[in-house]
N, C-alpha and C positions, 0 to 999 in steps of 0.2 A: 387304281385309286391314288396310289402314291405319285404317279406321273401327273395326274390332274392337279393334285395339291401343289406339286412343284411348279407346274406351269402358272397356276394362280399366284403363287408366291413371287415368281419372277415378274409377272405382269404388274402385281401390286407394288412391288418395290420400284420398278421403273416409273410407274405413274405417280406414286407418292413422292419420289424424288423431284419430279417435274412440278408437282403441285406445291411442294414446300419452296422450291426455288421461285415459282411464280408469286407465292404469298410474300416472300421477302422482297421481290422487286416491286410489288404493289405498295408495300409499306414505304419503300424508299421514295416512290413517285406519287404518293397519295395527295400531294399538293399540286400536282401537274394537271394538265388538261384531261377532259373526258376521253379524248382521242387516245391518249397514251394508256389510260386505264383499260379501255376496250381492247386495244391492241394486245396488252399483256394477257387479259382474260382469254381472248381468242387463241393466243399463242400457247397458253398453258394447256387448254383443252387439246389442241392439236399435238403439241409436243408430248403430253402425257400419253396420248394414244400411241404416238410414234415410239417413244422409249419403251413402253410396255410391250408392244409388239416385237420390237427388235430384241429386247432382252430375252423374250421367249424363243425367238427364232435363233439367236446366237447360242442359246443353251441347248436347244433340242434338235436343230437340223444338223445332219452330218455332211450333206453334200454342199460343196462350196458354190456350185451353180444355183442350187435351190435357195441358199442363203442370199446370194446376190439378187436373184429375182424378187424374193420377198422384200428385201431392203429397198430395191428400186421402186416396186409397186407402192410400198408404204410411204416412201419419201415423196413420190409424186402425189399420192392422195393427200398427204399432209400439206404439201405446198398449195394444192388447189383449195383445200379446206381453209387454210389460213388466208389465202387471197380472197375467197368468197366471204369469210367472216369480216375481213377488213372492209370490203366494199359495202356490205350490209351495215356495218358499224358506222360508216361515214354518213349514211342516211339518218341514223339516230343522232349523230353529232350535229349534222346540219339542222335538224329540227330543234335541237336544244339551243343552237346558236341563234336561230330565228326567234325563239322564245325569249332569249336574253335581249335581243335587239328590241322586241316589242315591249319588254318590261322597262326599258329605259324611258318610255313615255311617262312613267310615274314622276321621274325627276324633272321633266319638262312641263309638268302640270297638265298633261293630256290624259286621255282615257286609254285603257289597255284594249288592244284588239289582237285576239289570238291569230297566229299565222294560219294561212289556209293550207288545206291538205291533211291527209291522215297522220296520226301520231300514235305512239305507244300509250297504253292505259295510264301509265304514270305521268307522262307529259300532258295528256289530256286532263288528268286530275289537277295538275299544277296550273294549267291554263284556266281552268274553272276557278280555282282559288285566286289567281291573279285578277281575273275579271271581277270576282266578288269584292276583292280588296280595292280595285279601281273604283267600283261603284261607291264603296264606303268613303274612300278618299274624296271623291267628287262631292258627296254630300257634306263631308267635313269642310271642304274648301268653301262650299256655298254657305254653310252656317258661319264660317269664319268671316266671309265677306259681309254677310248680313249683320253679324255682331260688330264688325269694324264700322260699318255704316251707322249702326245704332249708337256706338260710342261717340262717333264724331258729332252726330246730331245732339246727343246728350250734352257733350261739352259745350256746343254752341248754345243750346237752350239754357243750360245752367248758367253760362256766362251772362246771357241776356237777362235772365231772371234775377241774378245776383246784382248786376250792374244797376238796374232800375231802382230797387229799394235802397241800395247803398247810396246812390246819388240823392235820393230823397232824404235819407238819414243825414247825410252831410249838409244838405241845404237847411234842414230844420235845426241841426246842431249849431250851424253858423248863425242862424237867425236868433236862436236863444242866447248864444254867446255874445252877439252884438247888441242884444237888448231890443231888437226891432220886431220881435214876435208880439202881435197884438193880443193873442190868447195863448199864453205859455202852457196852460193845462191841456188845451186841445193838441198842441204840438207834442207834449209828453205822451198823451194817449196814442197819437199816431206813431210815435217812435216805438212805443211798447208793442203795438200791433205789428209793425214791420219787423221788429226783432223776433217776435214770436213766430212770424212766418218764415224768417230766415232759419230759425232754430228748427222748425219743422222740416225744411228742405235738407238741412244738414243731417237730421235724424233719419230721413228717408235714405239719403246716400249711405249712411253708416249701416242701416238695416240691409240695404241692397248689397253692400260689399260683404257682409257676413253671409248672406244667402249664396252669393257667387263663390265665396271661399269654402262653403260647406261647414261653417262654424256657427250656424244659427242654433242657439241653445233652446231645446224644447223640453217641457215638463208635462207630458200628456197625462190627462185624467179623464175619467168617465163623466161626460157632460151631456145634458139633453139639449138638442137643437132648439127646442121650444124656448127654453130659458135664454140660450145664446142669442137667438133672433130677437126676443123681447127686449133684451138689454141694448142690442144694436139699434133697434128702431127708436127706443127712448133716447139714445144718444144723438141720433141723426134728425130727430123731430124738429128741433129749433131751426136747423138749416133748411129743412123742407118748408116750414112755415114762412121763413124769410123769402124763399123763392116762390111761394104760392103753389107748392107741389103737395099732392096727397100721398101720404106714405102709409101703406096698408100691408098687413100680413095675411096671405091667402094660402090655404092648404098647408099649414105648418103642423107637421106631425111631431109628437114627442119621441123622436128617434134618438137613441143613445149613440154617441160617438166617442172615440178615444182621441182627444186632441188637446193641444195646449190652448187653454181658454183665452189667454191674453193675445196670442198670435192670431187665433181664429177670429177673435173680436176685431182685430185690425183688418183682417181680410174682409169681413162684413162691412166694417166702417168705410174702407176704401171703395168697395163696390157701391155702397149706398151714396156716398159723397159724389162719386163719378156719375151715378144715375141721376141724382137730384140736380146737379149742375148742368146736365145736358138735356133735361126734360123741361119743356116750356111751361110757363105758369098755367095753372088749372090742369096740368097733366097728373099722371099717377105713376108712382113707383111701387111695385108689388114685390114682396119677398115671400118665397115658398120653400118648403122643405118636405121631402117625401122619400119613401123607400122605393128604389127601383126594382124591376123584376129580377135582376141578377143579384140582389141582396145589398147593393151599394146604396149610399145615401146621396141624393141630388139636392143641393141647396142652390136656389136660383134667385136672381134679382132682375126684374123686368122693368124697362124704362120706356119713355115715349120720345126718344131722341130722333126718331125718323129713320133710323137704320144706318148702317155703316156700309160704305162701298165695298164691293166684292174684292177689289184689289187690296184694300186695307185690312180686311178681316184677318188674314194670317199674321198681321203685324200688331194687332191690338195689344198683346201682352209683351211686346218687345220693349226693352229699356228705352225711355225717351219718346215713345210714340204718343202723339197728341192729336192725331187726325188732322182735320183742316182748320181747327181753331187757331186763333191768333196766339202768338207766343207771349201772351201776357196773362196775368192772373184774371179769372180764376182757373185758367187751364192748368197751372201748376207745372212742375218740372217733368211730367210724364213718367213718374216712377211708381205711381200707385198701383197700376195693373201689373207691372213687372214684379212688384213686391207680392201682390196677390198670388201670382203663379209660383213664385219661389217658395212662399210659405206653404201653399197647398201641396206642391211636389215634395216638400220636406216631410209632409204628413202621408206620403205615399198615395196622394190623390192626383186629380187632374183638373185643370181649369180650361173652359172653352166658352165660345160665344157664337151666337148665330142670330140672324135677323128674323124678326117677326113682323106682322103688319103694324106699321106705325112706330116701330122701335126695335130694340134688340134685347136679347136675353142672355145674361151671363150666368154660367153654371159652374158650380164647384162640386165635383164628385169625390166623395170620401168613403173609405171602408167603414162598414158598420162595426161598432164595438161588440166583441164576443161576450 
């Protein structure tokens, strides 16, 4: 028993010394390549076995011949084991290098494609993560391109919409200044109307900037959609009469919601104004509110615009989108529906649109008040 413990002690001492030396080397080269680290790991295992075996052999064998034989055999086995470990390690290193080359496609704006061939479980998991990240980056780049296009269109449209009333204001102001205006009161009324329209455009831009910055202040309170829709219809009724459009409330349930009344009134107002302006005379704009099967509340505005083309449907709520209408009033600056989506999403809701026979249906989905 004593001999066995002594053999174990010698073997442990030799292997432990090699292990500690290997740990020290790994710490020194921790910033080097994976090849160097794998070489040290393989060498530590082989040398630990070698030193442990030789320590026992030198301590226990009495014959010089036997000691030489054991030393030779163990040394050859260690050399072959180390060479095999290094050759196998090169395959792992080659796979990691191929993975690094494939990952460089991120910087070039391309998509990640995992290297062909088998790999370790860790490298396979890394490849899957890189592929998922590549897909998310591609979506992000696509959104960024769409946003940049929307911004350019918005700047162009806002510039056009500002230039026209400003030119009119300048002309009317010069006519009043020179005393050539035949009806000054009419000119003043027109100036006031144009200023109010410009003020509305600036207000929309400010509201949209707060939405994009995530600083839109909300003061939610428990409100019945029945009352909210009633007020919105009453506010939009004069515009509907002016355009010869019937404005009706259909299937309006008294469902409670937890929303900011002022901001949600703006959502309804924007949807109703958009629907009324795009519905021909003698058409109908219908507002509805009902509880969905999943417990959410669906508020909808249905118009008779004739429908939206399928390629434009995904862009309806984009900043600056105005469809095929001319870039002149009453088309507006194309901010109304973007503001609608921003306010609804700030309330943890969703805004969507789809075509129906003869028109389209805008829907706002909100969580029900508890």
